[in-house]
C-alpha positions as CSV (number, residue, x, y, z in Angstrom):
1,M,-4.7,-35.2,9.6
2,L,-2.6,-32.2,8.8
3,T,0.9,-33.3,7.8
4,S,3.8,-31.1,6.6
5,R,5.7,-33.0,3.9
6,P,6.9,-32.2,0.4
7,A,5.0,-32.7,-2.5
8,E,6.4,-35.9,-4.4
9,T,7.6,-34.1,-7.5
10,P,8.6,-30.4,-6.9
11,S,9.7,-29.3,-10.2
12,A,6.4,-30.8,-11.9
13,L,4.6,-28.2,-9.4
14,W,6.7,-25.2,-10.3
15,S,6.7,-25.7,-13.9
16,A,2.6,-26.4,-13.8
17,A,2.5,-23.3,-11.3
18,R,4.8,-21.1,-14.0
19,V,2.7,-22.2,-16.6
20,G,-0.2,-21.3,-15.0
21,A,0.8,-17.9,-14.0
22,A,2.2,-17.2,-17.9
23,I,-1.8,-18.0,-18.7
24,I,-3.3,-16.1,-16.5
25,L,-0.6,-13.1,-17.5
26,S,-2.0,-13.9,-21.4
27,V,-5.3,-14.2,-21.2
28,M,-5.7,-10.5,-18.8
29,T,-3.2,-8.7,-21.6
30,L,-4.4,-10.0,-24.5
31,T,-7.9,-9.7,-24.0
32,S,-9.5,-6.7,-25.1
33,A,-12.0,-6.9,-22.5
34,Y,-9.0,-5.3,-20.3
35,A,-8.3,-2.6,-22.2
36,G,-8.7,0.5,-20.5
37,S,-7.8,-1.4,-17.0
38,V,-5.4,-1.3,-14.0
39,I,-4.4,-4.7,-13.6
40,D,-1.7,-5.6,-11.4
41,L,0.1,-9.2,-10.7
42,S,2.1,-10.5,-7.9
43,C,3.6,-13.7,-7.6
44,V,5.8,-15.4,-4.7
45,G,7.4,-19.2,-4.4
46,A,10.2,-21.3,-4.0
47,A,10.7,-24.8,-5.0
48,M,7.6,-26.5,-3.1
49,N,5.1,-23.6,-3.0
50,F,3.8,-20.8,-5.5
51,N,1.3,-18.3,-5.1
52,C,-0.1,-15.8,-7.5
53,V,-2.6,-12.8,-7.0
54,A,-4.1,-11.0,-9.7
55,Q,-6.0,-7.6,-9.0
56,W,-7.7,-5.5,-11.3
57,A,-10.4,-2.6,-11.9
58,T,-11.7,-0.3,-14.4
59,A,-10.4,2.6,-15.2
60,G,-13.3,4.5,-13.5
61,D,-12.2,2.7,-10.1
62,P,-13.3,4.7,-7.1
63,Y,-10.3,3.2,-5.4
64,V,-7.3,4.6,-7.9
65,R,-6.6,8.1,-6.8
66,Q,-5.3,11.1,-8.7
67,V,-2.5,13.3,-8.0
68,P,-3.1,16.9,-6.9
69,E,-1.5,19.2,-9.1
70,A,1.8,21.1,-7.3
71,L,0.7,23.8,-4.7
72,G,1.3,27.3,-5.5
73,E,3.6,30.0,-3.8
74,A,0.7,31.2,-2.0
75,E,-0.8,27.9,-1.1
76,K,2.6,27.0,-0.1
77,A,3.1,29.9,2.0
78,R,-0.6,29.4,3.8
79,V,0.6,25.6,4.6
80,L,3.8,26.8,5.9
81,A,2.0,28.9,8.0
82,R,-0.7,26.6,9.7
83,D,2.0,24.1,10.1
84,H,4.2,26.4,12.6
85,K,0.7,27.6,13.9
86,W,0.0,24.1,14.9
87,L,3.7,23.3,15.7
88,A,3.9,26.4,18.3
89,R,0.3,25.3,19.9
90,C,0.8,21.5,20.3
91,R,4.6,21.3,21.0
92,P,4.6,17.2,19.8
93,V,7.0,15.3,21.7
94,V,8.5,11.9,21.2
95,E,8.7,9.8,24.7
96,R,9.6,6.1,24.4
97,D,7.3,3.9,26.6
98,S,8.5,1.1,29.1
99,Y,8.3,-1.2,25.9
100,G,10.9,1.1,24.2
101,V,7.9,2.5,21.7
102,G,8.1,6.1,20.3
103,R,5.1,7.9,21.5
104,Y,3.8,11.6,21.0
105,H,2.9,13.8,23.8
106,Y,1.0,17.2,22.8
107,S,1.1,20.2,25.8
108,A,-2.6,20.9,23.8
109,P,-5.9,19.0,23.7
110,G,-6.7,17.8,20.3
111,C,-3.2,17.7,18.9
112,E,-3.7,14.0,18.5
113,F,-5.9,14.2,15.9
114,G,-4.3,16.8,13.9
115,V,-6.7,19.5,15.4
116,G,-5.1,23.0,17.1
117,T,-5.6,25.6,14.2
118,D,-7.5,26.7,11.6
């Protein structure tokens, strides 16, 4: 049987959760095994509940994305010309459906997938 009853001593639970989060933080930040790692600790809570999530990865993590270098003037001009060519061919228009959600419509096939120019 499930009940929605608050804990008997919410202040004790709250302080225990904070102590647990502090222990996690200290272990993760003071342990030399995590040197060169990416660590993210997120905690949310109120007086009646508290939740923390920790994520960490090694420096060679494939999900860490590198920021590309700034584009040169020639590359910027090429990208801008490609965008103008796509806009001229596809002519995107936003129309509201019966639910009020904006949906894009295009004048050429394949434009919804970014296809249309080389």
